[in-house]
N, C-alpha and C positions, 0 to 999 in steps of 0.2 A: 910387506906391502905387495899388493897385487899388481901394481903398475898401471892400473886402469884409471884414467883421469875422470871420465864421466860415464855414468850409466844412464842411458836414455830409456825411459819406461813409457810405453804407449799402450793404452787400453782401447781395444777396438770392439765395435759392435755394428756390423752390417754396413761398413763404409769402405769396402774393398778398394775401389778406385782411388779414394782419397788417401787411404793408408799407403797404397803404392807410391803415390806422389810424395807423401810425407817421408817415407823411408828413403826415397831418392834424394830428397833435400837434406836429410840427416847425414847420409853417406858423403854427400858433396861437401858438408860442413866439417867433416872430421879433421881435415888437414893433417897436422902433425900430432894430433891428439890420439890417445889410446881410448877408444870408446866401445863400451859394451851396450848392445841394443837388446832390449827385452820387449816382446810383444805379448800381451795377454788378450786372447780373443774370448769374448763373453758369449760363446754359443751363437756366433753369427750364422745366418742361413745363406750367405752369399759367397761361399768358398773363400772367405778371407784367409783362413788358416792354410788352405792348400796353396794359395798364391804366395804366402810368406815362405812356406816350405820350399816351393819350387824356385822362386826368384831370389830369395834371400836366405840361403842355407846358413849364413854366418849369424843369423839372428836367433836368439834364444826364444822359443815359442812355447807359451803356456796355453793349453786349449781347455777351456771350461765347458762342462756339459750343460750349464745353465747360466743365465745372466745373473751374476752375484752382485752387480752394482759396481760403480766406479771406485769407491773406497776400498772394498775388499779385494778387487782385482789388482789394484795398485799394490796393495800390501803383499800379495803373493809375489809380485816381482821384486819388491824391496828386500825380501828375504834372500834373493839371489844376487843382489846388487853388489858389485866389487869396486865401483868407482869411488873416487874421492868425493865426488858430488853426484847427486841424482837429478836429472832433468825429467820432470813430469810433463809430458807433451800429448796433446789431443791428436788423434789420427787425421782429423779434418783441418790440419794446419800444415804449413811448411815454413821452414826457417831459412834465413839468409846464410850465405857461405861463412860469414864471420860470427854468427850468433853463438855457437858453442864456445869458441875461443874467448870472445869478449865477455860473455857472462861468467865463465870460470875465472878469468882474470880479475873481474870486479868482486866476485864472491870471495876470493882468496886475498884481496888487497888488504883488508883489515879483519882482525879475528872477531870483531863484534857483529859482523853481518852473518845472519843465519840463512837468509833466503833472498833471492833476487829474481826479478821478472823483467822482460823486455817491453818495448812498446808494441802493442798488438793492433793490427789494422784489420778491418773487415774487407771482403773482396772488392767492394766498390771504392776502397781507399779511405773510408771514414775511420776515424780513431775509435777503438773499442774502449769505452769508459771503464770497463771492468779491469783494464790493465793495472789500475791502482785504486784501491778501495779503503774505506774506513770500515770499522766493525758495525754491525747492525744493532747499535744501541737502540733503546726504545724511540728516542727522538729521531735518530738518523733513519731508522726503518719507517717510522710514520711519515716523515718528510718525503721519503722516496716513494712509498706506496700511495700516498695521498696526492702526489703530483706537485707538492710545494718545491721540491728540488728542481723540477722542470721549469717552474715559473721563475725561480731565482737561482740559475745555474752558477752564478759567480759569487754567491753568498756562502761564506764559511759556516753560517748558522744553519741554513737549510740544506746544504749539499754535502753533508758529512758522510754519506755512504759512498757515492761515486766520485767524490772529491773533484768535481768539475771546476772548482775555483782555482785549482793548482795548475801550474804551467806544465803542460804535457811534454814539452821539449827539453825540460831540465830534470836532472836526477832529483828524486824526492824520497824522503823517509815516509813510508806509509804503513797502515795497519795490516793491509792484506793485498795479495796478488790474485791473479786469475789462475785457476787450476788447469787452464788450457796450455799454459807454459810457464813453469816456475822451477828454478833450480835451488835445491836445498843441500846443505852439507850432509853427507851420508851419516856421519857419526851422530849429529844432532837428530836426524831422522830415526836412527836406531834408538836413541834415548827416549824419544817421544812415542815410539811404537808405531810409527807411520800414521796413516789416516785413521780416524775413528770409524770403525766398521758399522756403526749404527746409522750412518748416512748412506742412503742408496745412490742418490745423485744430487748435486748442488749442496753447498754448505760445508762439505768436507775440507775444502781449501781454506775457507774462513776459519774453521775450527782449528786446523793445523797452524795457521798463521797466528791465531790467538795464543796457542800454547807456546809457539816459538817466542812471541813477545814476552810472555810470562817468565820465560827462562832468561830474559835479559838480552836477547839478541835483537839487532835491527833487521828491518825488512826494507829492501831497496827496490824502487822502480827505476830502471836503467834504460833510458830511451836511446842510447847510442847504437843499439841494434833493434831489429824489429822482426816480427813474424806476421804472416797472414793467416787469419782463422776464419774458416767458413761458417762456423758457429751453428750448432744445432742439427748437424747432418745425421747424427746417430738417432736423435729423437724423431727426426723427420722420417726415418726408415723404420719406425717401430710404433706400437700402439701405446707407448708409455705416456702417461698423463704428466707432462713436465710441470704444469701449473701446480698440480697437487703436490708433487715432490719439492717444488720450490717453497711452497707454504710450509710443508712439513719440516724442511731443512731450517727455515727461519725459526720455527717454534722449538726445534730440537736444540739449536744453537743457544737460545735463551735459557731453555731448561737446564742444559749442561753447564753453562758458564756464568749463570747468575743464580743467586741463592735467595731463599725465603720469599719475603714480601716483594722484593725487588723483581724477582722472577715472575711472580703473579702479575704485578703491575705492567711489566714489560710485555708479557704475553697478551695482556688485555689491550695495550696500546697498539702492538703489532697486528692483533686481530682487527682492531678499529681501522688500521691503515689498509688491510686487505678489503674490508668492507667499503671503504672510500674508493678503492681501486675498482671494485666491481660496479659500484654506483656510477663512477666516472665513465667507465666503458659503456654502460647502458644509456647514460645521458648523452654522450657523444653520438651513439648510434641513433637515438631518437632525434636529436637536433639535425644530424646529417639527413635523416629521412624527411623531416617536416620543414626544414629551413626554406627550401626553394618554393614549394607550394605556398608557404606563409607569405613570402615576399610577393608572389604573383597575386594572391587573393587580397593582400593589403593594398597593392596598386589598384586593383580592380575597384575596390570599395572607395578609395580616394577619388577615382575617376567618376564613379557613380554619384558620389556626394557633390563634386564640382559640377557635373552635368546637370543634376537637379537644381543646384543653386543658380546656374546660368539660366536654366529653362523656367524655374518657378520662383526665383529671387530668394525666398526664405522657406525652404521646404521643411515640413515636419516629418519625423521618422516615427512611424507606428509599427506594430507587430507585423502587419502585412508587408510593409516595405522591407523589413528585415528578412522576412521569409523569401521574398523575391530576390533580395541580394544573395541569400544563401543558395537559391536555385541557380542563379547566374554563376556563382562561384563554383558550384558543382559541375557546370559545363566545362570549366577550365581545368578542374582537377581530373575529370574523366578524360578530357582531351590530352592532358599532359601525361597521364598514365598510359594511354594508348600509344602515343608517339615516343614514350620512353624518356621524356625530359626530366622525369623525377627519379630515374634509375641510372642507366648507363650513358645516356645521352644528355646529361645535365646542362652542358654548355653548347649545345647545338643551336645556332641561330636559325638555321633553316627549319628544323623540327619545332622550334618555339613559335616560328611564324605560322607553321601549319596548325599548331595547337590553337593559336589565337584566332585563326581564320575559321577553324571548325567550331570553336566555342561561340564565335560571333554569329555563325549560321544558326546554331542552337538557340542563342538569345533572340535572334530575329524571328525564328519560328515560334518561340514561346510567346513573344510579343503579339504575333499574328493570331495565334490560337487562343490565348488567354488575355484578351484586351482588358478585362475587368481588373486584373492584377498587375499587368505589365506597365512599365514606364512608357513615356512618349518615345516615338521613333528617334527623335533627336538625341535623347539620352543614350539609347542603344547604339546608334551610329557613333556618337561621341566616345563612349568608353571602348567600343570595338576597335575604332581606328587607333586610339591611344594604346590599347593593349597590343595591337599588331606592331606598333613601333617599339614599345618599351620592353615587352617580353624578350625579344631577341637582343635588344640593345643592352640591357643591363647584364645579360649573360656574357655577351661579347666583351663588354667593358671590363667586367670582373676577370674574365679569362686572360685578357691582355695585361691587366695589372699583375696578376699572379705570375704570368710568364716572365715578367721583367724581374721578379724577385729571384735572387740567387738561392734562396733557401729551398732545399729539396723538399722539406715538409710542406711549404706553401705550394710548390708546384704539384705535389702529389694529390692535391685537392681536385685538380682538373685532369690529371693524367690517368690513363688506363694502364694497368699493370699487365705486361705482355711477356710471353715466353717465345723464344726464337727456336724453331725446330730445325736443327741442322747446324753443323759447325764448319762446313767447308767455306770456300771463298765467298760464295754468295751470302751465306748466313753471316759471315763476318762483316760483309759490307752492309747488310741490314743493321747489325748492331752498331757499326760505326756511324751510319747515317742517322739513326735514332739518337745515339749518344751525343752527336755533334750539333744537332738541331735544337736550339733553345726554345723554338716555338712548337716543338712536337707535343702532340697530345698523348703520346705513348711512352711509357717508362719501361725499358727492357730490364726485367728483373733477373734473367738468366737465360742461358742456352740449354737446350736439351739435345744430347748427343744420341745418334742412332745406335752407337755401340757403347763402349766404356773407356776408350783410349784417352778421351779428352776430359773426362770428368775430373774436377778438381783444378783445371787450368783456368786462367783468366784470359779472355779474348776481347780485345778492344775495351778493356776495363769492365767487362761483364763476366761473371763467373759461369762456368759450366756446372750446373747443379744436379744433373741426373740424366737418365736415359728415358726412352719412350715407354719402357715397361713400368716406370714409376710415375708416368705423366698424371694419371688421375689423382694420386696423393699429393703430388707437387702443386697442382692447380689449387687444391684445397688449402694446403699449408701456406702457400704464398699469396693467397687471395687474388688469383689471376683473373683478368677480364678478357684477355685476347691471346690468341695463338697466331703466330706468323710462320708460315712454312717456306722453307727454301726448296724450290723445285729442282735444284741441282742435286740435292741430297736425298730427296724422298719422291717416289713416283706419285702421280696424281691418284692412281688407284689406292695407294696406301693412305694418301691424305684423306680421301673420301671415307675410307674405313675408320680412320681415327675420328673424324668429325662425327660419323654415325655413332661411335662408341661414347661420345661425349654429348649426345643430343639432349640429355636431361639437365645440362648445365647452362647457365646464361653466359654464353661466350660469344665474342666476335672471332671470326676466322678470316685470315688474309693469307694470300700466296704471293710470292715474289718471283715472277718470271723475268728472265733477262731478255731485253730487247736492244737492238742496235739501231741507232738513228744517226745518220750523217757521220757514220764511222765512229761514234762515241757510244759507249755502253751506258744506258740509263737504267735506273732502278725504280720500279713502280710497284706499289702494293695494291693488289686487287682484292676486293671484298667478296667473300663467299657467303651467301645466304644459306643458313642451315636448313630452313624449311624447303627451299628449292631443291637442295641436295637430297633431302629425305624422300621427296616425292618421286625422285627418279629411280629409287631402289625397288 
């Protein structure tokens, strides 16, 4: 016997700061255990391997000259594993001090358990549903991809893939665990030959769990300990098409584990599920774009109808009247696009009022110059006044209703996604202020560090997700609408340079200077207009 209790295997790709924090957490969790740590670097371009060599000489390091994928890289490490159990761990994760001990104890408690996984949290504290999963059978995959499982999360019929109907705070027998953190008995892993190397990324954990179950072993979700997983940091730092690899992994799983006509039917159903998923995304995008102008135009036409009814008692609608209605509607659409209430300023009462006033002026001018087509002045004044009241009113009302909802998904409808540039005291106060304010229109999705020391940490419940060199890519992947700069962390000259480099993106920019009033430090966010900054250069 080697005397090694656990071999921790970490496959890394371009996430050096996260890997550093991950290794720190692993070494803190060793306690009285004998732990072997193996890091496989998949040809990172960020000096990850050099960091491991310098800071962690006790770690066994495998350096690949190309990215061979998650499965094959793990298999390289499995061949060197001496531990009684092998912990497969993602580098953008960190474990608790008791994680290794508790997982090993539960794995060895009964002989029929082949693999075990902890409760996994995302950086904002939400539960990662992939902590426990079912196999992607045709119906389970279709329900997941088509959105039926989202509509009925507590249904065991529709939620067979992510198992959202199960109690996440109790131990559960499940089909599969997340490859971001799962512990497997090494002897069993050797018998199975490790991961199937045909999987590049995604699906290899499902396939391994499937083969473990076929050998008669149980797979346990064990929530008595937890890890935090930043999720997707490797793909964020690469040009890998993760959607493509996810689809291919699903198809490969079906092809390898289902036979004959069942495999063909399953592949067809899963393909249909992907089609539904693409259609759903497109429909949601279209609805999000047209919903607000449709509401405004519907209100306008109702007001025109009522105004004509009041003025003419029983008005008839002919083609000319419908044409004029369309022209008035166009005034509001153009005004809304100009003031941005159909893009980033959807819930601005002030800009909605400006839109209504501008459109009313256009309608009045049209009535004056085209009297043969236009309605009476009474009708124009009637619908203009009502639109000035209702356009801001319904937006403010909807915004307030959404703000009262505890659901993060509901609040995300009105919130702008923001990055906080700077992790010092002022940056932390910005994060705390935004996080503690239930009425805030801004959702802080992450901090951006000027260096790399804080990457991977969580500050005021908000993750540090990268540094300024990665800013352009992070804005894209995180769908960011706003940047907030801490002036204690970054000089104004650098702020202007960053804004200039991002001038082709539709972003709001704010700075947070520190002011003292009456002996108390107050925090205010000042808006920077990109156009005005550009003209100064």
